[in-house]
NURO-502886 format. One record per residue (C-alpha): residue in three letters; residue number from 1; x, y, z. Coordinates in steps of 0.25 Angstrom, whole numbers, plus 5000, padded with zeros to 4 digits. Layout:
BEGIN
node resn:ALA&resi:NUM&px:X&py:Y&pz:Z
...
END
This chain:
BEGIN
node resn:MET&resi:1&px:5151&py:5294&pz:3911
node resn:SER&resi:2&px:5146&py:5303&pz:3924
node resn:GLN&resi:3&px:5134&py:5305&pz:3928
node resn:SER&resi:4&px:5133&py:5320&pz:3926
node resn:THR&resi:5&px:5139&py:5319&pz:3911
node resn:ALA&resi:6&px:5127&py:5309&pz:3908
node resn:ARG&resi:7&px:5115&py:5316&pz:3912
node resn:VAL&resi:8&px:5122&py:5330&pz:3905
node resn:LEU&resi:9&px:5122&py:5321&pz:3893
node resn:ALA&resi:10&px:5109&py:5316&pz:3898
node resn:LEU&resi:11&px:5104&py:5330&pz:3898
node resn:LEU&resi:12&px:5109&py:5335&pz:3883
node resn:GLU&resi:13&px:5101&py:5322&pz:3880
node resn:VAL&resi:14&px:5088&py:5327&pz:3886
node resn:LEU&resi:15&px:5090&py:5341&pz:3883
node resn:GLN&resi:16&px:5090&py:5337&pz:3866
node resn:ALA&resi:17&px:5078&py:5328&pz:3868
node resn:GLN&resi:18&px:5071&py:5338&pz:3877
node resn:PRO&resi:19&px:5075&py:5351&pz:3875
node resn:GLY&resi:20&px:5069&py:5362&pz:3883
node resn:LEU&resi:21&px:5068&py:5354&pz:3897
node resn:THR&resi:22&px:5069&py:5363&pz:3910
node resn:ALA&resi:23&px:5080&py:5361&pz:3921
node resn:ALA&resi:24&px:5069&py:5354&pz:3929
node resn:GLU&resi:25&px:5066&py:5344&pz:3917
node resn:LEU&resi:26&px:5078&py:5340&pz:3915
node resn:ALA&resi:27&px:5082&py:5338&pz:3928
node resn:GLN&resi:28&px:5071&py:5328&pz:3929
node resn:ARG&resi:29&px:5077&py:5320&pz:3916
node resn:LEU&resi:30&px:5087&py:5320&pz:3921
node resn:GLY&resi:31&px:5087&py:5316&pz:3938
node resn:VAL&resi:32&px:5095&py:5330&pz:3940
node resn:ASP&resi:33&px:5091&py:5343&pz:3948
node resn:GLU&resi:34&px:5088&py:5356&pz:3939
node resn:ARG&resi:35&px:5103&py:5362&pz:3944
node resn:THR&resi:36&px:5111&py:5348&pz:3936
node resn:VAL&resi:37&px:5105&py:5351&pz:3924
node resn:ARG&resi:38&px:5108&py:5366&pz:3923
node resn:ARG&resi:39&px:5122&py:5360&pz:3927
node resn:HIS&resi:40&px:5120&py:5347&pz:3915
node resn:VAL&resi:41&px:5115&py:5360&pz:3907
node resn:ALA&resi:42&px:5129&py:5367&pz:3911
node resn:ALA&resi:43&px:5136&py:5355&pz:3908
node resn:LEU&resi:44&px:5131&py:5355&pz:3893
node resn:VAL&resi:45&px:5132&py:5369&pz:3890
node resn:GLY&resi:46&px:5146&py:5368&pz:3894
node resn:LEU&resi:47&px:5148&py:5357&pz:3884
node resn:GLY&resi:48&px:5145&py:5366&pz:3874
node resn:LEU&resi:49&px:5130&py:5361&pz:3871
node resn:PRO&resi:50&px:5122&py:5372&pz:3869
node resn:VAL&resi:51&px:5110&py:5371&pz:3881
node resn:GLN&resi:52&px:5099&py:5383&pz:3880
node resn:ALA&resi:53&px:5092&py:5385&pz:3894
node resn:GLU&resi:54&px:5080&py:5391&pz:3891
node resn:ARG&resi:55&px:5072&py:5399&pz:3903
node resn:GLY&resi:56&px:5057&py:5402&pz:3904
node resn:ARG&resi:57&px:5044&py:5393&pz:3907
node resn:HIS&resi:58&px:5047&py:5386&pz:3893
node resn:GLY&resi:59&px:5065&py:5385&pz:3896
node resn:GLY&resi:60&px:5073&py:5373&pz:3898
node resn:TYR&resi:61&px:5085&py:5368&pz:3893
node resn:ARG&resi:62&px:5088&py:5364&pz:3878
node resn:LEU&resi:63&px:5101&py:5365&pz:3869
node resn:LEU&resi:64&px:5102&py:5375&pz:3859
node resn:PRO&resi:65&px:5094&py:5372&pz:3846
node resn:GLY&resi:66&px:5100&py:5364&pz:3834
node resn:TYR&resi:67&px:5110&py:5357&pz:3846
node resn:ARG&resi:68&px:5109&py:5341&pz:3844
node resn:LEU&resi:69&px:5120&py:5332&pz:3847
node resn:PRO&resi:70&px:5124&py:5326&pz:3833
node resn:PRO&resi:71&px:5114&py:5312&pz:3827
node resn:LEU&resi:72&px:5118&py:5299&pz:3829
node resn:MET&resi:73&px:5121&py:5296&pz:3815
node resn:LEU&resi:74&px:5118&py:5281&pz:3816
node resn:THR&resi:75&px:5112&py:5273&pz:3801
node resn:ASP&resi:76&px:5098&py:5266&pz:3804
node resn:GLU&resi:77&px:5104&py:5252&pz:3806
node resn:GLU&resi:78&px:5113&py:5259&pz:3818
node resn:ALA&resi:79&px:5100&py:5267&pz:3823
node resn:VAL&resi:80&px:5092&py:5253&pz:3823
node resn:ALA&resi:81&px:5102&py:5245&pz:3831
node resn:VAL&resi:82&px:5104&py:5256&pz:3841
node resn:VAL&resi:83&px:5091&py:5256&pz:3845
node resn:LEU&resi:84&px:5088&py:5242&pz:3845
node resn:GLY&resi:85&px:5099&py:5239&pz:3855
node resn:LEU&resi:86&px:5094&py:5248&pz:3864
node resn:VAL&resi:87&px:5081&py:5245&pz:3863
node resn:LYS&resi:88&px:5085&py:5229&pz:3865
node resn:GLY&resi:89&px:5093&py:5231&pz:3875
node resn:GLY&resi:90&px:5092&py:5227&pz:3887
node resn:PHE&resi:91&px:5097&py:5240&pz:3896
node resn:GLY&resi:92&px:5089&py:5249&pz:3905
node resn:THR&resi:93&px:5076&py:5256&pz:3897
node resn:ALA&resi:94&px:5081&py:5271&pz:3902
node resn:ALA&resi:95&px:5096&py:5270&pz:3895
node resn:ARG&resi:96&px:5090&py:5263&pz:3883
node resn:GLU&resi:97&px:5081&py:5272&pz:3881
node resn:SER&resi:98&px:5090&py:5285&pz:3885
node resn:ALA&resi:99&px:5100&py:5277&pz:3875
node resn:LEU&resi:100&px:5088&py:5278&pz:3863
node resn:GLY&resi:101&px:5086&py:5292&pz:3866
node resn:LYS&resi:102&px:5099&py:5297&pz:3866
node resn:ILE&resi:103&px:5101&py:5289&pz:3853
node resn:GLU&resi:104&px:5087&py:5295&pz:3847
node resn:ARG&resi:105&px:5091&py:5308&pz:3848
node resn:VAL&resi:106&px:5103&py:5307&pz:3841
node resn:LEU&resi:107&px:5099&py:5301&pz:3828
node resn:PRO&resi:108&px:5096&py:5309&pz:3816
node resn:ALA&resi:109&px:5081&py:5312&pz:3816
node resn:ALA&resi:110&px:5075&py:5301&pz:3807
node resn:LEU&resi:111&px:5083&py:5290&pz:3812
node resn:ARG&resi:112&px:5079&py:5296&pz:3825
node resn:GLU&resi:113&px:5064&py:5292&pz:3819
node resn:ARG&resi:114&px:5067&py:5281&pz:3815
node resn:VAL&resi:115&px:5074&py:5275&pz:3827
node resn:ARG&resi:116&px:5064&py:5279&pz:3836
node resn:ALA&resi:117&px:5053&py:5273&pz:3830
node resn:VAL&resi:118&px:5059&py:5260&pz:3828
node resn:ARG&resi:119&px:5062&py:5261&pz:3844
node resn:GLU&resi:120&px:5048&py:5264&pz:3846
node resn:THR&resi:121&px:5042&py:5255&pz:3838
node resn:LEU&resi:122&px:5053&py:5244&pz:3841
node resn:GLY&resi:123&px:5047&py:5231&pz:3850
node resn:PHE&resi:124&px:5054&py:5219&pz:3855
node resn:THR&resi:125&px:5048&py:5203&pz:3859
node resn:ARG&resi:126&px:5056&py:5202&pz:3870
node resn:PRO&resi:127&px:5063&py:5216&pz:3876
node resn:ALA&resi:128&px:5076&py:5216&pz:3882
node resn:PRO&resi:129&px:5076&py:5211&pz:3896
node resn:THR&resi:130&px:5082&py:5223&pz:3907
node resn:ASP&resi:131&px:5081&py:5216&pz:3919
node resn:ASN&resi:132&px:5094&py:5209&pz:3917
node resn:THR&resi:133&px:5102&py:5221&pz:3911
node resn:PRO&resi:134&px:5112&py:5222&pz:3917
node resn:PRO&resi:135&px:5119&py:5237&pz:3924
node resn:THR&resi:136&px:5125&py:5244&pz:3911
node resn:GLY&resi:137&px:5139&py:5246&pz:3920
node resn:HIS&resi:138&px:5141&py:5231&pz:3921
node resn:VAL&resi:139&px:5140&py:5229&pz:3908
node resn:LEU&resi:140&px:5148&py:5241&pz:3904
node resn:THR&resi:141&px:5158&py:5236&pz:3914
node resn:LEU&resi:142&px:5158&py:5223&pz:3909
node resn:GLY&resi:143&px:5160&py:5226&pz:3894
node resn:GLU&resi:144&px:5172&py:5233&pz:3898
node resn:ALA&resi:145&px:5179&py:5222&pz:3905
node resn:VAL&resi:146&px:5174&py:5212&pz:3895
node resn:ARG&resi:147&px:5183&py:5222&pz:3884
node resn:ASP&resi:148&px:5194&py:5226&pz:3893
node resn:GLY&resi:149&px:5196&py:5212&pz:3899
node resn:ARG&resi:150&px:5195&py:5216&pz:3913
node resn:ARG&resi:151&px:5190&py:5210&pz:3925
node resn:LEU&resi:152&px:5178&py:5213&pz:3934
node resn:THR&resi:153&px:5172&py:5211&pz:3948
node resn:VAL&resi:154&px:5157&py:5205&pz:3945
node resn:THR&resi:155&px:5148&py:5204&pz:3958
node resn:TYR&resi:156&px:5140&py:5195&pz:3953
node resn:ARG&resi:157&px:5125&py:5190&pz:3956
node resn:SER&resi:158&px:5121&py:5177&pz:3955
node resn:TRP&resi:159&px:5105&py:5172&pz:3952
node resn:ARG&resi:160&px:5106&py:5169&pz:3967
node resn:GLY&resi:161&px:5108&py:5185&pz:3970
node resn:VAL&resi:162&px:5121&py:5182&pz:3977
node resn:ASP&resi:163&px:5132&py:5191&pz:3972
node resn:SER&resi:164&px:5147&py:5187&pz:3971
node resn:GLU&resi:165&px:5160&py:5193&pz:3968
node resn:ARG&resi:166&px:5169&py:5191&pz:3957
node resn:ASP&resi:167&px:5179&py:5192&pz:3946
node resn:PHE&resi:168&px:5173&py:5192&pz:3931
node resn:ASP&resi:169&px:5181&py:5193&pz:3918
node resn:PRO&resi:170&px:5170&py:5196&pz:3906
node resn:TYR&resi:171&px:5172&py:5191&pz:3895
node resn:GLY&resi:172&px:5160&py:5195&pz:3889
node resn:VAL&resi:173&px:5145&py:5201&pz:3889
node resn:VAL&resi:174&px:5135&py:5193&pz:3883
node resn:VAL&resi:175&px:5120&py:5197&pz:3883
node resn:HIS&resi:176&px:5110&py:5185&pz:3883
node resn:ALA&resi:177&px:5096&py:5184&pz:3883
node resn:GLY&resi:178&px:5095&py:5199&pz:3890
node resn:LYS&resi:179&px:5104&py:5196&pz:3900
node resn:TRP&resi:180&px:5119&py:5199&pz:3900
node resn:TYR&resi:181&px:5130&py:5191&pz:3903
node resn:ALA&resi:182&px:5145&py:5192&pz:3907
node resn:ALA&resi:183&px:5154&py:5181&pz:3903
node resn:GLY&resi:184&px:5169&py:5180&pz:3911
node resn:HIS&resi:185&px:5177&py:5173&pz:3920
node resn:ASP&resi:186&px:5173&py:5173&pz:3933
node resn:HIS&resi:187&px:5186&py:5173&pz:3942
node resn:ALA&resi:188&px:5176&py:5169&pz:3955
node resn:SER&resi:189&px:5173&py:5156&pz:3948
node resn:GLY&resi:190&px:5185&py:5156&pz:3939
node resn:GLU&resi:191&px:5176&py:5149&pz:3927
node resn:LEU&resi:192&px:5169&py:5157&pz:3915
node resn:ARG&resi:193&px:5156&py:5165&pz:3919
node resn:THR&resi:194&px:5144&py:5171&pz:3914
node resn:LEU&resi:195&px:5138&py:5182&pz:3923
node resn:ARG&resi:196&px:5126&py:5188&pz:3921
node resn:VAL&resi:197&px:5129&py:5204&pz:3920
node resn:ASP&resi:198&px:5114&py:5208&pz:3926
node resn:ARG&resi:199&px:5118&py:5200&pz:3939
node resn:ILE&resi:200&px:5133&py:5208&pz:3941
node resn:ALA&resi:201&px:5132&py:5215&pz:3953
node resn:GLY&resi:202&px:5145&py:5223&pz:3952
node resn:ILE&resi:203&px:5154&py:5225&pz:3943
node resn:ALA&resi:204&px:5169&py:5230&pz:3942
node resn:PRO&resi:205&px:5182&py:5230&pz:3936
node resn:THR&resi:206&px:5194&py:5222&pz:3944
node resn:GLY&resi:207&px:5207&py:5231&pz:3933
node resn:ALA&resi:208&px:5208&py:5214&pz:3930
node resn:ARG&resi:209&px:5210&py:5211&pz:3917
node resn:PHE&resi:210&px:5207&py:5198&pz:3911
node resn:ASP&resi:211&px:5209&py:5193&pz:3896
node resn:PRO&resi:212&px:5197&py:5185&pz:3891
node resn:PRO&resi:213&px:5196&py:5171&pz:3883
node resn:GLU&resi:214&px:5199&py:5172&pz:3871
node resn:GLY&resi:215&px:5189&py:5172&pz:3861
node resn:PHE&resi:216&px:5178&py:5172&pz:3873
node resn:ASP&resi:217&px:5164&py:5170&pz:3869
node resn:ALA&resi:218&px:5156&py:5178&pz:3879
node resn:VAL&resi:219&px:5141&py:5174&pz:3872
node resn:ALA&resi:220&px:5144&py:5158&pz:3872
node resn:HIS&resi:221&px:5149&py:5159&pz:3884
node resn:VAL&resi:222&px:5138&py:5166&pz:3891
node resn:VAL&resi:223&px:5126&py:5157&pz:3882
node resn:GLY&resi:224&px:5134&py:5145&pz:3886
node resn:SER&resi:225&px:5134&py:5148&pz:3900
node resn:LEU&resi:226&px:5119&py:5152&pz:3900
node resn:ALA&resi:227&px:5118&py:5138&pz:3893
node resn:ALA&resi:228&px:5124&py:5129&pz:3906
node resn:VAL&resi:229&px:5117&py:5136&pz:3917
node resn:PRO&resi:230&px:5117&py:5123&pz:3926
node resn:TYR&resi:231&px:5101&py:5120&pz:3925
node resn:ARG&resi:232&px:5095&py:5108&pz:3931
node resn:HIS&resi:233&px:5095&py:5100&pz:3918
node resn:GLU&resi:234&px:5103&py:5094&pz:3907
node resn:VAL&resi:235&px:5097&py:5094&pz:3895
node resn:GLU&resi:236&px:5103&py:5086&pz:3882
node resn:VAL&resi:237&px:5094&py:5085&pz:3868
node resn:LEU&resi:238&px:5096&py:5082&pz:3855
node resn:LEU&resi:239&px:5089&py:5090&pz:3845
node resn:HIS&resi:240&px:5084&py:5086&pz:3831
node resn:THR&resi:241&px:5089&py:5100&pz:3824
node resn:THR&resi:242&px:5101&py:5105&pz:3819
node resn:LEU&resi:243&px:5113&py:5112&pz:3824
node resn:ALA&resi:244&px:5110&py:5125&pz:3822
node resn:GLU&resi:245&px:5096&py:5124&pz:3823
node resn:ALA&resi:246&px:5098&py:5120&pz:3837
node resn:ARG&resi:247&px:5107&py:5132&pz:3840
node resn:ALA&resi:248&px:5098&py:5141&pz:3833
node resn:ARG&resi:249&px:5086&py:5139&pz:3844
node resn:ILE&resi:250&px:5092&py:5135&pz:3855
node resn:PRO&resi:251&px:5099&py:5145&pz:3864
node resn:ALA&resi:252&px:5115&py:5142&pz:3867
node resn:THR&resi:253&px:5110&py:5147&pz:3882
node resn:VAL&resi:254&px:5101&py:5134&pz:3881
node resn:GLY&resi:255&px:5110&py:5125&pz:3878
node resn:ALA&resi:256&px:5120&py:5119&pz:3869
node resn:THR&resi:257&px:5118&py:5112&pz:3857
node resn:HIS&resi:258&px:5125&py:5103&pz:3850
node resn:ALA&resi:259&px:5125&py:5093&pz:3836
node resn:THR&resi:260&px:5126&py:5080&pz:3839
node resn:PRO&resi:261&px:5130&py:5069&pz:3827
node resn:HIS&resi:262&px:5117&py:5065&pz:3823
node resn:GLY&resi:263&px:5110&py:5076&pz:3819
node resn:ALA&resi:264&px:5105&py:5080&pz:3832
node resn:VAL&resi:265&px:5108&py:5093&pz:3842
node resn:ARG&resi:266&px:5111&py:5090&pz:3856
node resn:LEU&resi:267&px:5107&py:5102&pz:3867
node resn:THR&resi:268&px:5111&py:5101&pz:3879
node resn:CYS&resi:269&px:5108&py:5113&pz:3890
node resn:ARG&resi:270&px:5103&py:5112&pz:3903
node resn:ALA&resi:271&px:5088&py:5118&pz:3910
node resn:GLU&resi:272&px:5082&py:5120&pz:3924
node resn:ARG&resi:273&px:5069&py:5117&pz:3916
node resn:LEU&resi:274&px:5066&py:5105&pz:3908
node resn:ASP&resi:275&px:5051&py:5110&pz:3905
node resn:GLY&resi:276&px:5057&py:5121&pz:3897
node resn:MET&resi:277&px:5069&py:5113&pz:3890
node resn:ALA&resi:278&px:5055&py:5105&pz:3885
node resn:ARG&resi:279&px:5050&py:5117&pz:3879
node resn:MET&resi:280&px:5062&py:5122&pz:3873
node resn:LEU&resi:281&px:5064&py:5107&pz:3866
node resn:VAL&resi:282&px:5049&py:5107&pz:3863
node resn:GLY&resi:283&px:5050&py:5120&pz:3856
node resn:LEU&resi:284&px:5062&py:5119&pz:3847
node resn:GLY&resi:285&px:5054&py:5110&pz:3839
node resn:TRP&resi:286&px:5066&py:5099&pz:3836
node resn:GLU&resi:287&px:5064&py:5085&pz:3839
node resn:PHE&resi:288&px:5073&py:5080&pz:3849
node resn:GLU&resi:289&px:5079&py:5069&pz:3862
node resn:VAL&resi:290&px:5082&py:5072&pz:3876
node resn:ARG&resi:291&px:5093&py:5066&pz:3881
node resn:ARG&resi:292&px:5091&py:5071&pz:3894
node resn:PRO&resi:293&px:5086&py:5074&pz:3904
node resn:ALA&resi:294&px:5076&py:5063&pz:3906
node resn:ALA&resi:295&px:5067&py:5073&pz:3911
node resn:LEU&resi:296&px:5065&py:5082&pz:3899
node resn:ARG&resi:297&px:5060&py:5071&pz:3891
node resn:GLU&resi:298&px:5049&py:5072&pz:3901
node resn:GLU&resi:299&px:5048&py:5087&pz:3901
node resn:ILE&resi:300&px:5046&py:5086&pz:3886
node resn:ARG&resi:301&px:5034&py:5074&pz:3886
node resn:ALA&resi:302&px:5027&py:5083&pz:3898
node resn:LEU&resi:303&px:5029&py:5095&pz:3887
node resn:GLY&resi:304&px:5021&py:5087&pz:3876
node resn:ARG&resi:305&px:5012&py:5083&pz:3884
node resn:ARG&resi:306&px:5008&py:5095&pz:3889
node resn:LEU&resi:307&px:5008&py:5098&pz:3873
node resn:VAL&resi:308&px:4999&py:5089&pz:3868
node resn:ASN&resi:309&px:4990&py:5094&pz:3878
node resn:ASN&resi:310&px:4989&py:5107&pz:3875
node resn:ALA&resi:311&px:4988&py:5104&pz:3859
node resn:GLU&resi:312&px:4978&py:5093&pz:3862
node resn:VAL&resi:313&px:4964&py:5102&pz:3868
node resn:PRO&resi:314&px:4954&py:5091&pz:3873
node resn:THR&resi:315&px:4941&py:5091&pz:3876
node resn:TYR&resi:316&px:4936&py:5098&pz:3886
node resn:VAL&resi:317&px:4922&py:5100&pz:3895
node resn:LYS&resi:318&px:4918&py:5115&pz:3890
node resn:SER&resi:319&px:4906&py:5115&pz:3900
node resn:VAL&resi:320&px:4897&py:5106&pz:3908
node resn:THR&resi:321&px:4880&py:5107&pz:3907
node resn:PHE&resi:322&px:4872&py:5104&pz:3920
node resn:ASP&resi:323&px:4858&py:5100&pz:3921
node resn:CYS&resi:324&px:4853&py:5104&pz:3935
node resn:ALA&resi:325&px:4839&py:5109&pz:3940
node resn:ASP&resi:326&px:4844&py:5122&pz:3946
node resn:ALA&resi:327&px:4857&py:5127&pz:3937
node resn:LEU&resi:328&px:4861&py:5140&pz:3944
node resn:ARG&resi:329&px:4863&py:5133&pz:3958
node resn:VAL&resi:330&px:4869&py:5122&pz:3953
node resn:ALA&resi:331&px:4879&py:5132&pz:3945
node resn:ARG&resi:332&px:4881&py:5138&pz:3957
node resn:PHE&resi:333&px:4884&py:5127&pz:3965
node resn:TRP&resi:334&px:4895&py:5123&pz:3955
node resn:ALA&resi:335&px:4900&py:5138&pz:3954
node resn:ALA&resi:336&px:4904&py:5137&pz:3969
node resn:ALA&resi:337&px:4907&py:5123&pz:3971
node resn:LEU&resi:338&px:4916&py:5125&pz:3960
node resn:GLY&resi:339&px:4921&py:5139&pz:3962
node resn:THR&resi:340&px:4916&py:5147&pz:3950
node resn:ASP&resi:341&px:4902&py:5155&pz:3948
node resn:VAL&resi:342&px:4892&py:5154&pz:3941
node resn:ASP&resi:343&px:4888&py:5162&pz:3927
node resn:ASP&resi:344&px:4880&py:5174&pz:3928
node resn:ASP&resi:345&px:4869&py:5171&pz:3921
node resn:ALA&resi:346&px:4866&py:5160&pz:3928
node resn:THR&resi:347&px:4853&py:5155&pz:3931
node resn:GLU&resi:348&px:4844&py:5143&pz:3936
node resn:GLU&resi:349&px:4842&py:5138&pz:3923
node resn:ARG&resi:350&px:4857&py:5139&pz:3918
node resn:ALA&resi:351&px:4870&py:5143&pz:3924
node resn:TYR&resi:352&px:4885&py:5143&pz:3922
node resn:VAL&resi:353&px:4898&py:5140&pz:3929
node resn:GLU&resi:354&px:4910&py:5144&pz:3922
node resn:ALA&resi:355&px:4923&py:5135&pz:3923
node resn:ALA&resi:356&px:4933&py:5147&pz:3928
node resn:GLY&resi:357&px:4939&py:5144&pz:3940
node resn:TRP&resi:358&px:4937&py:5128&pz:3941
node resn:GLY&resi:359&px:4941&py:5125&pz:3928
node resn:GLY&resi:360&px:4930&py:5116&pz:3926
node resn:PRO&resi:361&px:4920&py:5116&pz:3913
node resn:ASN&resi:362&px:4911&py:5127&pz:3912
node resn:MET&resi:363&px:4897&py:5123&pz:3918
node resn:TRP&resi:364&px:4883&py:5124&pz:3914
node resn:PHE&resi:365&px:4871&py:5122&pz:3923
node resn:VAL&resi:366&px:4856&py:5120&pz:3917
node resn:ARG&resi:367&px:4844&py:5118&pz:3923
node resn:VAL&resi:368&px:4838&py:5105&pz:3919
node resn:PRO&resi:369&px:4822&py:5100&pz:3924
node resn:GLU&resi:370&px:4822&py:5090&pz:3931
node resn:PRO&resi:371&px:4820&py:5078&pz:3926
node resn:LYS&resi:372&px:4832&py:5078&pz:3918
node resn:THR&resi:373&px:4830&py:5076&pz:3905
node resn:ALA&resi:374&px:4846&py:5074&pz:3901
node resn:LYS&resi:375&px:4853&py:5062&pz:3903
node resn:ASN&resi:376&px:4866&py:5071&pz:3907
node resn:ARG&resi:377&px:4867&py:5081&pz:3919
node resn:MET&resi:378&px:4878&py:5085&pz:3914
node resn:HIS&resi:379&px:4884&py:5092&pz:3898
node resn:PHE&resi:380&px:4896&py:5093&pz:3895
node resn:ASP&resi:381&px:4903&py:5103&pz:3884
node resn:LEU&resi:382&px:4915&py:5099&pz:3877
node resn:ARG&resi:383&px:4926&py:5108&pz:3870
node resn:ALA&resi:384&px:4931&py:5099&pz:3859
node resn:PRO&resi:385&px:4945&py:5102&pz:3856
node resn:GLY&resi:386&px:4943&py:5104&pz:3841
node resn:PRO&resi:387&px:4931&py:5103&pz:3830
node resn:VAL&resi:388&px:4918&py:5097&pz:3836
node resn:ALA&resi:389&px:4916&py:5088&pz:3827
node resn:ASP&resi:390&px:4930&py:5081&pz:3829
node resn:GLU&resi:391&px:4926&py:5081&pz:3845
node resn:VAL&resi:392&px:4911&py:5075&pz:3840
node resn:ALA&resi:393&px:4918&py:5063&pz:3834
node resn:ARG&resi:394&px:4927&py:5059&pz:3846
node resn:LEU&resi:395&px:4916&py:5061&pz:3857
node resn:GLU&resi:396&px:4907&py:5051&pz:3846
node resn:ALA&resi:397&px:4919&py:5041&pz:3844
node resn:LEU&resi:398&px:4920&py:5040&pz:3860
node resn:GLY&resi:399&px:4903&py:5037&pz:3861
node resn:ALA&resi:400&px:4895&py:5052&pz:3861
node resn:ARG&resi:401&px:4885&py:5054&pz:3851
node resn:VAL&resi:402&px:4882&py:5068&pz:3845
node resn:GLN&resi:403&px:4868&py:5071&pz:3848
node resn:GLN&resi:404&px:4868&py:5085&pz:3842
node resn:VAL&resi:405&px:4877&py:5092&pz:3834
node resn:ARG&resi:406&px:4876&py:5110&pz:3835
node resn:ASP&resi:407&px:4884&py:5122&pz:3828
node resn:ASP&resi:408&px:4893&py:5123&pz:3841
node resn:LEU&resi:409&px:4893&py:5109&pz:3847
node resn:THR&resi:410&px:4887&py:5095&pz:3847
node resn:VAL&resi:411&px:4880&py:5089&pz:3857
node resn:MET&resi:412&px:4885&py:5074&pz:3860
node resn:LEU&resi:413&px:4880&py:5062&pz:3868
node resn:ASP&resi:414&px:4890&py:5053&pz:3877
node resn:PRO&resi:415&px:4888&py:5039&pz:3878
node resn:GLU&resi:416&px:4876&py:5040&pz:3888
node resn:GLY&resi:417&px:4869&py:5051&pz:3882
node resn:ASN&resi:418&px:4875&py:5064&pz:3888
node resn:GLU&resi:419&px:4874&py:5076&pz:3881
node resn:PHE&resi:420&px:4886&py:5084&pz:3879
node resn:CYS&resi:421&px:4891&py:5094&pz:3869
node resn:VAL&resi:422&px:4904&py:5096&pz:3860
node resn:GLU&resi:423&px:4909&py:5110&pz:3855
END
């Protein structure tokens, strides 16, 4: 379809959707000048479409009342399928919105409103990525070449950004995880290859033909080639589950799964990062045995230690109280020394320094007359990881004694009689 024909049809769509627009408004909408708009209007009239031009302040172009394109007869299921396909598709927003608008305009009124409601209220947790969407022309050329068995000349850009040209016999096009792939015979290497379609910089038919291998499965080839990417580490793990469960949970692009004579499942794959492989294996929830590499076992041990540490919150020092003769003076010294600030309400009697910025506990500075009556010059406040009573019992077993029980905390004495609180 030529650009001129496309613009004439676009004008028809606009006239149906918004009758009464002026030549200037139509020109702005279509991205042309007013003279071109008048020429396109004449083309529509020449095709027998009743376009009417109204003059005056409120004049503009419109189709004669009662003229519409015939409605598109789709069942409810067909209409929802079309809308879902367009909304979920990875092609550009402008093309998608234009296509949706055209379909809605030719649906019967009742179905149009129902479809529009679905479109406006539907949400996706993982929208289709658009940065990997290949040019439409590449997709159309590949589709024709696969169907007709036509060889292509392809300019392909590697992941390093280097362009190379090769003849390519495309056997199939596959969309996987938002990316488009072409599977076929690469004449430059003489091997089956999987090309990322969004990395094709140029594509053109050569005129030569080819016969694809009988029974070639493009999807299986693409999935297998992605799983065989030569990452740094070769991994072999025995999974204690069924083959059906393993294949349901582990994508074929991750690795190959095979049943063993002893009822386990052997997973073989390659991995660039063993810490990621460790997280995947633990996340599956099955018992497993690592056959190789040995470094994967250490990654799993390290992950286990982190999980245990995260699950067990230890007792920690929440705050420390310092007895001093001039609370504000000492607080200012320590705040300056530790790169933090003294609370605005600080006085010579009582001052507070927050831990933010240096990572230690919060500090209270309290004025105590000399000679000091308390035995300790620092007072710890401990935060229990669970019930206070359980922590008090643990500390009593270590030699501490309870001095006072309050509603919100328990005052205790260490083996030398120094006070501290548990809350």
